[in-house]
C-alpha positions as CSV (number, residue, x, y, z in Angstrom):
1,M,6.9,-9.3,31.2
2,K,8.1,-7.5,28.0
3,S,5.6,-5.7,25.9
4,K,5.3,-7.0,22.3
5,K,7.2,-5.0,19.7
6,V,5.0,-3.4,17.1
7,P,6.2,-3.9,13.5
8,M,6.9,-0.6,11.8
9,R,6.9,0.0,8.1
10,L,7.8,3.0,5.8
11,C,5.1,4.6,3.7
12,V,6.4,4.9,0.1
13,G,4.1,7.9,-0.4
14,C,5.0,10.2,2.5
15,G,8.1,8.5,3.9
16,T,6.8,8.2,7.5
17,M,7.3,5.2,9.7
18,Q,4.0,3.8,11.0
19,P,2.7,0.6,12.5
20,K,2.2,-2.1,9.9
21,K,-1.5,-2.6,10.7
22,D,-2.2,1.1,9.9
23,L,-0.8,0.8,6.4
24,I,-2.0,-0.8,3.1
25,R,0.4,-3.3,1.5
26,V,1.2,-3.0,-2.2
27,L,2.1,-6.4,-3.5
28,K,4.2,-7.8,-6.4
29,N,3.6,-11.5,-6.7
30,A,5.6,-14.2,-8.4
31,E,3.8,-13.7,-11.7
32,G,4.8,-10.0,-11.6
33,E,1.3,-8.7,-10.9
34,I,1.2,-5.5,-8.8
35,K,-1.9,-5.0,-6.7
36,L,-3.2,-3.9,-3.3
37,D,-3.2,-6.5,-0.5
38,F,-5.6,-5.3,2.2
39,T,-5.0,-8.5,4.3
40,G,-1.3,-8.2,4.2
41,K,-0.9,-12.0,4.0
42,Q,-0.5,-12.7,0.3
43,S,2.9,-14.0,-0.8
44,G,5.2,-11.7,-2.7
45,R,7.3,-8.6,-2.3
46,G,5.6,-5.8,-0.5
47,A,5.7,-2.0,-0.1
48,Y,3.4,0.0,2.1
49,L,1.1,3.1,1.8
50,C,-0.8,5.1,4.3
51,K,-4.6,4.7,4.1
52,N,-5.2,8.0,2.1
53,M,-5.3,9.1,-1.5
54,D,-2.6,11.8,-0.9
55,C,0.1,9.2,-0.2
56,F,-1.1,7.1,-3.2
57,A,-0.8,10.2,-5.5
58,A,2.6,11.0,-4.1
59,A,3.9,7.5,-4.7
60,K,2.5,7.5,-8.2
61,K,3.9,10.9,-9.1
62,G,7.3,10.1,-7.8
63,H,7.4,6.6,-9.3
64,R,8.1,5.2,-5.8
65,I,6.2,2.0,-6.2
66,E,8.2,1.3,-9.4
67,R,11.4,2.0,-7.5
68,S,10.4,-0.3,-4.7
69,F,9.7,-3.2,-7.1
70,G,12.4,-2.5,-9.7
71,C,9.9,-2.6,-12.6
72,R,7.6,-0.4,-14.6
73,V,4.0,0.0,-13.4
74,S,1.4,0.7,-16.2
75,E,-1.2,3.4,-15.9
76,E,-3.8,0.7,-16.1
77,V,-2.4,-0.9,-12.9
78,Y,-2.4,2.4,-11.1
79,E,-6.0,3.0,-12.1
80,E,-7.0,-0.4,-10.7
81,M,-5.1,0.2,-7.5
82,E,-6.7,3.7,-7.2
83,H,-10.2,2.3,-7.6
84,A,-9.5,-0.5,-5.1
85,L,-8.2,2.0,-2.6
86,Q,-11.1,4.4,-3.0
87,T,-13.5,1.4,-2.5
88,E,-11.7,0.3,0.7
89,L,-11.6,3.8,2.1
90,A,-15.3,4.2,1.5
91,R,-15.9,0.9,3.2
92,D,-13.8,2.0,6.2
93,S,-15.7,5.3,6.5
94,E,-19.0,3.5,6.5
95,H,-17.8,1.2,9.4
96,L,-16.8,4.3,11.4
97,S,-20.2,6.0,10.9
């Protein structure tokens, strides 16, 4: 029997291909809102980031999220995403402890 193919996605921060389940989805929904989607199931256009702050910082500095979605991303939105990512990373580290 064939083994199931693992979906791979490109991190917009560091440019590496990784399994989809190891990445965090950045979502642009129909209303134009940009936010993090930790479930990966919300509808809208997606881009992916590794689960670390370095990739988020690289994506922000290089305007890679803006390029992926073809629109400007305000500093306010970046701050909201950064806070949500820090909260999620803290939650993940608590589960590992």
